[in-house]
Every structure is written in C-alpha cells, then in structure tokens.
Steps between C-alpha positions, in 0.01 A plus 500: 500500500435872516553729800138484624499122521830502690371756751186296566696174525753667731236585761326165462835324500596660831174386657532152349858473627393593852211252492713215366776569752251500787357172371850348490574623852176346625547164328877445523561429870775318688437419865200733496706802387498649148806404297483827306573787738735791552755521216357199320167681466677768295663237278171314461320825408753573227479144365118508495507843333739378231289188442188713456686735266621208287146359494367839383761513225420144386129585501575789265699275264289182510118537504446162667706606801280806548190283520667263748616790718149645509354166610772441763476860624122486532519170688772630731307815583176306553674253732678769700179701527318195631774444760474862612124481531524175696760633745302820548180313584628210714440507873777650715595367843 
C-alpha cells in the first residue's frame, strides 16, 4: 500500500468508523438506552477502527477479501443511506 492509498483510506476509514459506531449505538440498546456511551464509545471507536484497518490490510494481501469488502461496504452504505432518507422523510409529530 503506498502513501496515497493510505491517505484516502484514512479519511474514508474515519467516516466509516463514525457511521458503524452510530449504527451500533442505535441498534445495541438495553432498557431503551444505548449500551455504548461515554467511555465505552471511545473504546468501541478504537476497536472498530482497528477492525477496519485489519480488513484493509487483508484486502491488500488477499484479492478475494478486497472484493468481499467492496460488496459489504456498498451494501452497508446503501442501507444506511436508505435509513437516513426514510427518517428524513417520515412524518413528525
């Protein structure tokens, strides 16, 4: 991986980490409250960032992983975009 690819992945990785963390905070609830909050949000962000970094490294080493990551990433972004569009257009009380 050369420097340009790392710089592009770094910016995209930061956005992907924020999106994935927000998704986890929205889905993972206990008694109606997010389980991931305060200090645990920092820990979860680091874990998600490391997982994405490992996935990027594996994609560089194994071509099949790169294809799988592209498919999963496209599906994740499409799904999250659809959720955002739905919540922006639903009726408010």
